[in-house]
N, C-alpha and C positions, 0 to 999 in steps of 0.2 A: 584511359587514365582518368579523364573527367568523370566518366560514368562510375568508376570504382570509388572515387572520393565522394561522389554524390550518394552512392549506396551506403558508404560508411556513415555519412551524416544521418541518413534515414534510419539506419540500424541503431545508431547512438540515440537518436530521439526516441525511437521505439523502446529501447531498453530502459531509458530513463523514465519514460511514461509508465512502463510496467513496474519499475521500482517504486515509483510514486504511488501507484494504485496498491501495490503490495504493502507499503508502509501505512497507507490509509486503512487498509483492511486490518492490519495488525493493531493499529491504534484503536480502531473502532471495536474490535473484538475484546481488547483488554478493557476498554471502558465499559463494554457490555457486561463483561464478567464482574467488574468491580461494582457496577450498578446492581446486578443480580445478587451479589454478595451483600451489598448494603440493604437491599430489600429483605433478603433472608435474615439478616441480623436484626432488622426491625420487627419482622414477623415473630421470630423466635425469642 
């Protein structure tokens, strides 16, 4: 019983960390795209 709840906590922490990293990657890639678009608009 205790082991199961402990596993659930670890699983929850792992999934929230993965979600956080995923959000960071999404935000970074959108910023990267907008920065590239900004540079492209200044070049052209």
